[in-house]
C-alpha positions as CSV (number, residue, x, y, z in Angstrom):
1,M,31.7,86.8,114.7
2,K,34.8,85.6,116.7
3,K,37.6,88.3,117.0
4,I,40.9,86.8,116.8
5,L,44.0,88.2,117.7
6,I,47.0,88.6,115.3
7,L,49.2,86.8,117.7
8,E,46.8,84.4,118.0
9,L,47.1,83.9,113.8
10,A,50.9,84.4,114.3
11,E,50.8,81.1,116.3
12,K,47.9,79.3,114.3
13,Y,49.9,79.5,111.3
14,Q,53.6,79.2,112.8
15,I,54.3,82.9,110.9
16,S,57.3,84.9,113.1
17,R,57.0,88.0,115.3
18,Q,60.2,88.6,114.0
19,A,61.2,92.1,112.1
20,I,63.0,91.4,108.7
21,L,65.0,94.0,107.2
22,N,64.9,95.1,103.3
23,F,67.9,96.3,101.8
24,G,67.7,97.0,97.7
25,I,70.8,97.4,95.9
26,E,71.7,97.4,92.5
27,D,73.2,94.4,91.2
28,L,71.9,91.4,92.9
29,N,74.2,88.6,91.8
30,A,77.4,90.6,92.2
31,E,76.3,90.9,96.1
32,Y,75.5,87.2,96.7
33,I,78.7,86.1,95.7
34,R,80.1,88.7,97.6
35,L,78.5,88.0,100.6
36,K,78.9,84.3,100.1
37,K,82.6,84.7,100.0
38,L,82.7,87.1,103.3
39,N,81.0,83.8,104.9
40,I,79.6,85.9,107.9
41,G,76.1,83.8,108.0
42,K,73.6,82.1,107.1
43,V,72.6,82.8,103.1
44,S,69.2,81.4,101.7
45,E,69.6,80.6,97.8
46,I,68.1,83.6,95.7
47,L,64.5,83.1,95.1
48,Y,62.0,84.6,93.2
49,V,58.0,85.6,93.6
50,N,56.2,86.5,91.5
51,I,52.7,88.4,92.4
52,K,52.4,91.5,91.2
53,M,56.0,91.9,89.6
54,P,59.3,89.8,89.5
55,Y,61.5,90.1,92.9
56,Y,64.2,88.3,93.0
57,Y,65.6,88.2,96.7
58,F,68.2,86.5,99.3
59,N,68.1,86.6,103.0
60,I,71.6,86.5,105.1
61,E,71.0,85.9,108.9
62,D,73.8,88.2,111.3
63,P,75.4,86.8,114.2
64,D,72.7,87.6,116.1
65,G,69.7,85.5,114.4
66,N,68.3,88.7,112.7
67,V,67.1,88.2,108.9
68,I,67.8,91.0,106.3
69,E,66.6,90.6,103.0
70,I,68.7,91.6,99.9
71,T,66.5,92.3,96.6
72,G,67.9,94.3,93.6
73,R,68.5,94.1,89.9
74,Y,68.6,89.7,88.8
75,H,70.1,88.8,85.9
76,I,70.0,85.0,85.1
77,V,72.8,83.2,84.6
């Protein structure tokens, strides 16, 4: 059995070695609108993941290129 280093897997599957900060807030919709209006960095669309339970989030990139994930209660508009 060949031992594979985590870094080798990251390169093979193009996985980032960058840490992502994650913040939970009460109203995802309101925070998304607020941050878009501030125009302080790239903001993704609101994304949905349903692995264990519905999970809504969006990412924003700060001026240094760090990714910040914002998650919280989402109301379909």
